[in-house]
C-alpha positions as CSV (number, residue, x, y, z in Angstrom):
1,M,140.4,87.7,177.5
2,I,139.5,90.6,175.2
3,N,143.1,90.9,174.0
4,Y,143.1,87.2,173.2
5,K,140.0,87.6,171.0
6,V,141.6,90.5,169.2
7,Y,144.7,88.6,168.5
8,L,142.8,85.5,167.5
9,F,140.7,87.5,165.1
10,W,143.7,89.0,163.3
11,V,145.5,85.6,163.1
12,T,142.4,84.1,161.5
13,F,142.0,87.1,159.2
14,L,145.6,87.0,158.0
15,S,145.4,83.2,157.5
16,F,142.3,83.5,155.4
17,F,144.0,86.1,153.1
18,F,147.1,83.9,152.9
19,F,145.0,81.1,151.3
20,F,143.1,83.6,149.2
21,F,146.2,85.3,147.7
22,F,147.8,81.9,147.2
23,F,145.0,80.4,145.1
24,L,144.5,83.7,143.3
25,G,148.2,83.7,142.4
26,L,147.9,80.1,141.2
27,Y,145.0,81.2,139.0
28,F,146.9,84.1,137.4
29,L,150.0,81.9,136.9
30,M,148.1,79.0,135.3
31,N,146.1,81.3,133.0
32,D,149.0,83.7,132.3
33,C,146.7,86.7,132.9
34,T,146.9,90.1,134.6
35,V,144.2,92.3,136.0
36,M,144.6,96.1,136.2
37,L,142.2,98.4,138.0
38,E,142.2,102.2,137.7
39,Y,140.5,104.7,140.0
40,S,140.6,108.3,138.8
41,I,140.9,110.6,141.9
42,F,140.8,114.0,140.1
43,G,142.1,115.6,136.9
44,L,144.3,118.7,136.5
45,G,144.4,119.9,132.9
46,S,145.7,117.1,130.7
47,V,147.0,115.1,133.8
48,E,144.8,112.7,135.7
49,F,145.7,111.5,139.2
50,I,144.9,107.8,139.1
51,Y,145.3,105.1,141.7
52,L,146.4,102.0,139.8
53,I,146.2,98.4,141.0
54,L,148.1,95.7,139.2
55,V,147.2,92.1,140.2
56,D,149.3,89.3,138.8
57,W,151.1,86.2,140.1
58,V,154.1,88.2,141.2
59,S,152.2,90.5,143.5
60,M,149.9,87.8,144.7
61,F,152.6,85.4,145.7
62,F,154.5,88.1,147.5
63,S,151.3,89.3,149.3
64,C,150.6,85.7,150.2
65,L,154.0,85.3,151.8
66,I,153.6,88.6,153.7
67,M,150.3,87.4,155.1
68,I,151.6,84.1,156.4
69,I,154.7,85.7,158.0
70,S,152.5,88.4,159.5
71,C,150.2,85.8,160.9
72,M,153.1,84.0,162.6
73,V,154.4,87.3,163.9
74,V,151.0,88.3,165.4
75,M,150.7,84.9,167.0
76,Y,154.3,85.3,168.4
77,S,153.6,88.8,169.7
78,F,150.6,87.6,171.7
79,Q,153.1,86.1,174.3
80,Y,156.2,88.1,173.5
81,M,154.7,91.6,174.0
82,G,152.4,90.6,176.9
83,A,148.9,90.0,175.9
84,L,147.3,91.5,179.1
85,S,148.9,95.0,178.6
86,Y,147.4,97.9,176.8
87,S,150.5,98.5,174.8
88,S,150.2,95.1,173.2
89,I,147.0,96.2,171.5
90,R,148.7,99.4,170.3
91,F,151.6,97.3,169.0
92,L,149.2,95.0,167.2
93,Y,147.4,97.8,165.3
94,L,150.8,99.4,164.4
95,I,151.7,96.0,162.8
96,I,148.4,95.8,161.0
97,L,148.9,99.3,159.6
98,F,152.4,98.5,158.6
99,I,151.3,95.3,156.7
100,L,148.5,97.3,155.0
101,S,150.9,100.0,153.8
102,M,153.3,97.3,152.4
103,F,150.4,95.6,150.6
104,L,149.4,98.8,149.0
105,L,152.9,99.3,147.8
106,I,153.1,95.8,146.3
107,I,149.9,96.1,144.2
108,S,150.4,99.6,142.8
109,P,152.9,100.3,140.0
110,N,152.0,104.0,140.0
111,L,154.6,106.3,141.5
112,I,152.0,108.7,143.0
113,S,150.3,105.9,144.9
114,I,153.6,104.4,145.9
115,M,154.8,107.6,147.4
116,L,151.6,108.8,149.0
117,V,150.1,105.5,150.2
118,G,152.8,102.9,150.5
119,W,156.3,104.4,150.4
120,I,155.8,107.0,153.1
121,S,153.9,104.7,155.4
122,V,156.5,101.9,155.3
123,S,158.6,103.5,157.9
124,I,160.2,102.0,161.0
125,F,160.2,105.3,163.0
126,L,157.2,104.5,165.2
127,F,158.5,101.0,165.9
128,G,162.0,102.2,166.6
129,C,160.6,104.6,169.2
130,Y,158.3,101.9,170.7
131,Y,160.6,101.6,173.8
132,N,160.7,105.0,175.5
133,S,164.4,105.6,175.7
134,M,166.9,108.0,174.2
135,S,168.7,105.3,172.3
136,S,165.5,104.0,170.7
137,Y,164.5,107.5,169.7
138,L,167.9,108.2,168.1
139,S,167.8,104.9,166.2
140,G,164.3,105.7,165.0
141,M,165.4,109.1,163.8
142,I,168.4,107.7,161.9
143,T,166.2,105.2,160.2
144,C,163.5,107.8,159.4
145,L,165.9,110.5,158.1
146,T,167.9,108.0,155.9
147,N,164.7,106.7,154.4
148,R,163.6,110.3,153.7
149,L,166.7,110.7,151.6
150,G,165.4,107.9,149.3
151,D,162.0,109.6,149.2
152,I,163.6,112.7,147.7
153,G,164.4,110.6,144.6
154,I,160.8,109.5,144.3
155,L,159.5,113.0,144.7
156,V,161.9,114.4,142.0
157,C,160.9,111.5,139.8
158,I,157.2,112.3,140.2
159,S,157.8,115.9,139.2
160,W,159.9,114.8,136.3
161,L,157.3,112.4,134.9
162,L,154.7,115.2,135.0
163,S,155.9,116.1,131.5
164,Y,154.9,112.7,130.3
165,G,151.3,113.2,131.3
166,G,151.1,110.4,133.9
167,W,153.0,108.2,136.4
168,H,152.3,104.8,135.0
169,F,155.8,103.5,135.3
170,V,155.0,100.0,134.1
171,F,153.6,101.2,130.8
172,N,156.2,103.8,129.7
173,N,159.5,102.7,131.2
174,F,161.0,102.2,127.8
175,M,160.6,105.9,126.8
176,Y,161.8,107.6,130.0
177,S,165.1,109.3,130.4
178,T,167.9,107.4,132.1
179,S,168.0,110.0,134.9
180,V,164.5,108.8,136.0
181,F,165.9,105.3,136.5
182,Y,168.8,106.6,138.5
183,L,166.4,108.4,140.8
184,V,164.4,105.2,141.3
185,F,167.6,103.3,142.0
186,I,168.8,105.8,144.6
187,S,165.4,105.4,146.4
188,S,165.7,101.6,146.2
189,F,169.2,101.7,147.5
190,T,168.2,103.7,150.6
191,K,165.3,101.4,151.4
192,S,167.4,98.2,150.9
193,A,170.3,99.7,152.9
194,Q,173.0,99.4,150.2
195,I,176.3,101.2,150.6
196,P,176.5,104.1,151.5
197,F,173.0,104.0,153.1
198,S,173.7,100.9,155.2
199,C,174.0,102.5,158.7
200,W,170.2,102.6,159.4
201,L,169.7,98.8,159.2
202,P,171.5,97.9,162.5
203,A,169.9,101.0,164.1
204,A,166.5,99.6,163.3
205,M,167.3,96.8,165.8
206,A,166.0,99.1,168.6
207,A,162.5,97.9,167.6
208,P,160.9,94.9,169.3
209,T,161.9,91.5,167.9
210,P,158.6,90.7,166.2
211,V,158.9,93.9,164.3
212,S,162.5,93.1,163.3
213,A,161.3,89.7,162.0
214,L,158.6,91.4,159.9
215,V,160.8,94.3,158.7
216,H,163.9,92.3,157.8
217,S,162.1,89.5,156.1
218,S,159.3,90.8,153.9
219,T,158.4,94.5,154.3
220,L,160.7,97.5,154.7
221,V,164.1,96.4,153.5
222,T,162.6,94.3,150.7
223,A,160.5,97.2,149.4
224,G,163.5,98.6,147.4
225,V,164.3,95.2,145.9
226,Y,160.7,94.6,144.9
227,L,160.5,98.1,143.4
228,L,163.5,97.3,141.2
229,I,162.0,93.9,140.3
230,R,158.7,95.5,139.2
231,F,160.3,98.5,137.5
232,F,163.4,96.8,136.1
233,N,164.8,98.2,132.9
234,F,167.5,96.4,130.9
235,F,169.4,99.7,130.6
236,F,171.0,98.5,133.9
237,Y,171.8,95.0,132.6
238,M,175.5,94.3,133.3
239,N,176.0,97.6,135.0
240,Y,179.4,96.9,136.6
241,F,179.2,99.9,139.0
242,F,176.0,98.8,140.6
243,M,177.2,95.2,140.6
244,F,180.4,96.3,142.5
245,I,178.3,98.3,145.0
246,S,176.0,95.3,145.7
247,L,179.0,92.9,146.1
248,L,180.8,95.4,148.4
249,T,177.6,95.6,150.5
250,V,177.6,91.8,150.8
251,I,181.3,91.6,151.8
252,M,181.1,94.6,154.3
253,S,178.0,93.1,156.0
254,S,179.6,89.7,156.2
255,F,182.8,91.1,157.8
256,C,180.6,93.0,160.3
257,G,178.7,89.8,161.1
258,L,182.0,88.0,161.8
259,F,183.0,90.6,164.4
260,E,179.7,91.4,166.0
261,F,178.5,89.9,169.3
262,D,175.0,91.3,169.4
263,L,172.6,88.5,168.3
264,K,170.1,90.7,166.6
265,K,172.7,92.8,164.9
266,V,174.4,89.6,163.5
267,V,171.0,88.6,162.0
268,A,170.6,92.1,160.7
269,Y,174.0,92.0,158.9
270,S,172.9,88.7,157.4
271,T,169.8,90.4,156.0
272,L,172.1,93.1,154.5
273,S,174.3,90.6,152.8
274,Q,171.3,88.8,151.3
275,L,169.9,92.1,150.0
276,G,173.2,92.8,148.3
277,L,173.0,89.3,146.7
278,M,169.5,90.1,145.4
279,M,170.7,93.4,144.0
280,F,173.7,91.7,142.4
281,S,171.5,89.1,140.6
282,L,169.2,92.0,139.4
283,F,172.1,93.8,137.8
284,M,173.1,90.6,136.1
285,G,169.6,90.4,134.5
286,L,168.4,87.5,136.6
287,V,165.1,89.2,137.6
288,E,163.1,86.0,138.2
289,F,165.8,84.4,140.3
290,S,166.1,87.5,142.4
291,Y,162.4,87.4,143.0
292,F,162.7,83.7,144.0
293,H,165.5,84.5,146.5
294,L,163.4,87.4,147.8
295,L,160.6,85.0,148.7
296,S,162.8,82.2,150.1
297,H,164.8,84.7,152.1
298,A,161.7,86.1,153.7
299,V,160.7,82.7,155.1
300,F,164.0,81.6,156.8
301,K,165.0,85.1,157.9
302,S,161.7,85.6,159.8
303,L,162.3,82.2,161.4
304,L,165.8,83.2,162.4
305,F,164.6,86.4,164.0
306,L,161.8,84.7,165.9
307,C,164.1,82.0,167.2
308,S,166.6,84.7,168.3
309,G,163.7,86.5,170.1
310,I,162.9,83.3,172.0
311,F,166.5,83.0,173.2
312,I,166.5,86.7,174.3
313,Y,163.1,86.4,175.9
314,C,163.9,83.3,178.0
315,M,167.5,84.3,178.9
316,G,166.6,87.6,180.6
317,D,167.0,90.0,177.7
318,V,170.6,89.0,177.0
319,Q,171.6,89.6,173.4
320,D,175.4,88.9,173.7
321,I,176.1,85.6,171.9
322,R,179.0,84.9,174.3
323,M,176.4,84.6,177.1
324,L,174.1,82.3,175.1
325,G,175.7,78.8,175.2
326,C,174.3,75.3,175.2
327,M,171.0,76.4,173.7
328,C,170.5,73.0,172.2
329,K,170.2,71.5,175.7
330,L,168.0,74.2,177.1
331,F,165.7,74.7,174.1
332,P,165.8,71.6,171.9
333,L,162.8,72.6,169.7
334,T,163.8,76.2,169.2
335,S,167.4,75.2,168.6
336,S,166.3,72.8,165.9
337,C,164.3,75.5,164.2
338,F,167.2,77.9,164.6
339,N,169.6,75.4,162.9
340,I,167.2,75.0,160.0
341,S,167.1,78.8,159.5
342,W,170.9,79.3,159.5
343,L,171.5,76.2,157.3
344,S,168.9,77.6,154.9
345,L,170.7,80.9,155.0
346,S,174.0,79.2,154.1
347,G,172.4,77.4,151.1
348,I,172.7,73.9,152.4
349,P,170.9,71.3,150.2
350,F,167.9,70.9,150.1
351,L,166.5,73.7,152.2
352,S,164.6,76.7,150.7
353,G,167.7,78.9,150.5
354,F,169.6,76.3,148.5
355,Y,167.4,76.5,145.4
356,S,167.5,80.2,144.9
357,K,171.2,80.5,145.6
358,D,172.1,77.6,143.4
359,F,170.2,79.1,140.5
360,L,171.9,82.4,141.0
361,I,175.4,80.8,141.1
362,D,174.8,78.5,138.1
363,Y,173.3,81.2,135.8
364,S,175.8,83.8,136.8
365,L,178.6,81.5,135.7
366,N,177.0,81.4,132.2
367,S,176.4,85.1,132.0
368,G,179.9,86.0,130.7
369,V,181.0,88.5,133.4
370,D,184.6,89.1,134.4
371,I,186.5,86.5,136.5
372,L,187.0,89.1,139.2
373,V,183.2,89.3,139.7
374,Y,183.1,85.5,140.1
375,I,185.9,85.6,142.7
376,F,184.1,88.3,144.8
377,M,180.8,86.5,144.5
378,Y,182.2,83.2,145.7
379,F,184.1,85.0,148.5
380,S,180.9,86.7,149.7
381,L,179.0,83.4,149.7
382,C,181.8,81.7,151.7
383,L,181.7,84.6,154.2
384,T,177.9,84.0,154.6
385,L,178.6,80.4,155.6
386,F,181.3,81.3,158.1
387,Y,179.4,84.0,160.0
388,S,176.3,81.6,160.1
389,F,178.5,78.8,161.5
390,R,180.0,81.3,164.0
391,L,176.5,82.1,165.3
392,F,175.8,78.3,165.6
393,Y,179.1,77.8,167.4
394,Y,178.6,80.5,170.0
395,G,174.9,79.7,170.6
396,M,174.9,75.9,170.5
397,I,178.4,74.5,171.2
398,L,180.2,76.8,173.6
399,G,179.2,76.8,177.3
400,S,177.0,79.5,178.7
401,G,178.6,82.7,180.0
402,F,176.0,83.0,182.8
403,S,177.5,82.6,186.3
404,V,174.0,81.9,187.7
405,L,171.5,80.6,185.1
406,N,167.9,81.4,185.5
407,F,165.2,78.7,185.2
408,V,164.3,78.2,181.6
409,S,161.9,75.8,179.9
410,D,161.0,74.8,176.4
411,S,157.3,74.3,176.8
412,F,155.2,74.4,173.7
413,D,153.4,77.7,173.6
414,Y,152.3,80.4,171.0
415,M,155.9,81.5,170.3
416,K,157.1,77.9,169.7
417,L,154.0,77.2,167.5
418,S,154.8,80.1,165.2
419,V,158.5,79.1,165.0
420,F,157.6,75.4,164.3
421,L,155.2,76.4,161.4
422,L,157.8,78.7,159.9
423,S,160.5,76.0,160.1
424,L,158.2,73.7,158.0
425,F,157.9,76.5,155.5
426,S,161.7,76.9,155.5
427,V,162.2,73.2,154.6
428,L,159.4,72.9,152.0
429,F,159.1,76.3,150.4
430,G,162.1,76.2,148.1
431,C,161.2,72.9,146.3
432,M,157.4,73.7,146.3
433,F,157.9,77.1,144.7
434,N,160.4,75.7,142.3
435,W,157.9,73.0,141.1
436,L,155.1,75.6,141.1
437,I,156.8,78.2,139.0
438,G,158.5,75.7,136.7
439,F,161.9,77.2,136.3
440,D,163.8,75.7,133.4
441,L,165.9,73.1,135.2
442,V,168.8,72.1,133.0
443,F,172.0,70.3,133.9
444,L,174.9,72.6,133.7
445,Y,178.2,70.9,133.0
446,F,181.0,73.1,134.2
447,P,184.6,72.6,133.1
448,L,187.2,71.4,135.6
449,Y,188.7,74.8,136.3
450,I,185.3,76.2,137.4
451,K,185.0,73.4,140.0
452,L,188.5,74.0,141.2
453,I,187.8,77.7,141.6
454,I,184.9,76.8,143.9
455,L,187.2,74.6,146.1
456,F,190.0,77.2,145.9
457,M,187.7,80.0,147.1
458,I,186.5,78.0,150.1
459,M,190.1,77.3,151.1
460,F,191.1,80.9,150.5
461,S,188.2,82.2,152.5
462,L,189.2,80.0,155.4
463,W,192.7,81.2,155.3
464,F,191.7,84.8,154.8
465,I,189.3,84.8,157.8
466,Y,192.0,83.2,160.0
467,E,194.4,85.9,159.0
468,I,191.7,88.6,159.6
469,M,191.0,87.3,163.1
470,N,194.7,87.4,163.9
471,L,195.0,91.0,162.7
472,K,193.0,92.2,165.7
473,L,195.8,91.0,167.9
474,V,198.2,93.3,166.0
475,L,196.1,96.3,165.1
476,G,194.0,96.3,168.3
477,V,190.9,98.3,169.0
478,C,191.0,100.4,165.9
479,Y,190.8,97.4,163.6
480,L,187.9,96.0,165.7
481,N,186.1,99.3,165.4
482,F,186.6,99.3,161.7
483,N,184.6,96.1,161.3
484,T,182.1,96.6,164.1
485,Y,181.2,100.1,162.9
486,M,180.5,99.0,159.4
487,W,183.8,100.2,157.9
488,F,183.2,103.5,159.8
489,L,180.0,104.2,157.9
490,N,178.3,104.7,161.3
491,G,180.7,107.6,162.0
492,F,180.8,108.9,158.5
493,V,177.1,109.4,158.0
494,P,176.5,111.5,161.1
495,Y,179.7,113.5,160.2
496,F,178.2,114.0,156.7
497,Y,174.9,115.1,158.1
498,S,176.5,117.5,160.6
499,N,178.7,119.0,157.9
500,L,175.8,119.3,155.6
501,Y,173.9,121.2,158.3
502,I,176.9,123.5,159.0
503,Y,177.4,124.1,155.3
504,G,173.7,124.9,155.0
505,K,173.9,127.4,157.8
506,V,176.9,129.1,156.2
507,M,175.2,129.2,152.8
508,S,172.1,130.7,154.4
509,N,174.2,133.4,155.9
510,F,175.7,134.1,152.5
511,L,172.3,134.2,151.0
512,F,171.1,136.6,153.7
513,W,173.9,139.1,153.1
514,G,173.4,138.8,149.3
515,E,169.7,139.5,149.8
516,Y,170.3,142.4,152.2
517,Y,172.6,144.2,149.7
518,G,170.5,143.2,146.7
519,I,166.8,143.1,146.0
520,M,165.6,142.7,149.6
521,G,167.8,145.6,150.7
522,M,166.0,147.8,148.2
523,T,162.7,146.9,149.8
524,Y,164.1,148.2,153.1
525,L,165.3,151.4,151.4
526,F,162.0,152.3,149.7
527,P,160.3,153.5,152.9
528,Y,163.2,155.9,153.7
529,L,163.1,157.3,150.1
530,S,159.3,157.8,150.2
531,N,159.6,159.7,153.5
532,L,162.3,161.9,152.0
533,I,160.2,162.7,149.0
534,Q,157.2,163.4,151.2
535,M,159.3,165.8,153.3
536,I,160.5,167.6,150.3
537,F,157.1,168.2,148.9
538,L,155.5,169.1,152.2
539,G,158.4,171.4,153.4
540,G,157.7,174.0,150.7
541,F,159.9,176.7,149.0
542,N,162.3,177.2,152.0
543,F,163.5,173.6,152.0
544,M,164.0,173.7,148.2
545,M,166.1,176.8,148.4
546,L,168.2,175.4,151.2
547,L,168.8,172.2,149.3
548,M,169.9,174.2,146.2
549,V,172.4,176.3,148.3
550,F,174.0,173.1,149.7
551,S,174.1,171.7,146.2
552,F,176.0,174.7,144.8
553,M,178.4,174.6,147.8
554,F,179.4,171.0,147.0
555,M,179.6,171.7,143.3
556,F,182.3,174.4,143.6
């Protein structure tokens, strides 16, 4: 009963702040105003350490979305994690601290406050190690260490900006060196799991499903994209190298989703592909549309994870999609919400994912990039549709792989309530936010060859996937491992870490010998020299005469 009251309090608390941030964001949007608050912590010479808070419609709408998703996740966790156990309360407060750290990251455009308050705290290590097993511990360590690589970029950037007298990135981003922006981009790439830092995202699936829904929708993996949206500089506009990296991330994750059979990992690869699409739109200069897709993706991706968690929960912790068949008969309500989520992920009209993807496609066609970029973009979008349909086919159409099926029910409980409310958001959020923000809706009339390219890419993608599936019969296990292990990134990154460790040990040995025969060796020699001089002066005249005799003997 006490646990129920604690969960009820936090659900009410998060719901209140959802409405508060929503109406506050509406006020800032309608009046086109921004509020900035500064709190001076201490000063050091000419540099002041200031905690800066920036409140505008961008931060408020994102905070509002985090609050409603967190509210649904807390409601979902009440039944999923076992409300009567002590660990559920510990899990609840870990989630609350996680949400608080992400909120502090959103409202602060100062690099010091991002690093010390938000960026370090937004880590999945504690959640990855929630289940006491060696695999969970190793997954948490991979996630933690990879994210620490990104933190190095922020730390170097903080020390670099000390010469400017402050860390207010929002005010002075036009006068910074381009190296500062590259450091921020490296940090964002590690947080958003872009190539070559993509291996930690599937490893984070060791955490419980409610945490995965929160992490992959609106908190950890979106922190890097939000940082670039907030600190975007047009120096990177039409940067083809970063555009190629983001498109390569989309294609790689889509191929992995086509060959993966773990339900949570397929959804994780879909998150990775959508993050690559957001990065691609950013490097094309479509900052507002990337923000729009960030919000709409958070809604339907959290719904997709929570529906997957219900399937896993009711089917005896089975995550293999080959074992999950006929879900539409066993769970009609959850299956309907699941279909809404993957249709929204595919960009089917007129769900929330359609509006943001349609804007990205239409405006990218008018941006004047190369035709090869168009082809890769359409190909990646077609792959998104195909792995989503594959998930639907295995889960809803094929028969169940269970030899003996446990008794399951689709009764309306707290998990179903949270999923049902999120499905309403997935249907209504896109059009509501579109009308609210007031994007310039203009009719774009494309020439005939552009329309034919779209149809051609759909047919080409179908043929390509058919040939790719047939290749596994020819190439065998090695080809399957190539796609299931993220193009061997899962093996390359530990190999890189181990070689880096070995190289560091060798270099430390070289440094040790250099120090031994260099300056540090002289420090070891000084005590012997001082003892020799002391013996000479204390030995008297006899020792001096003996030393002179020996010297003359060696001279002649």
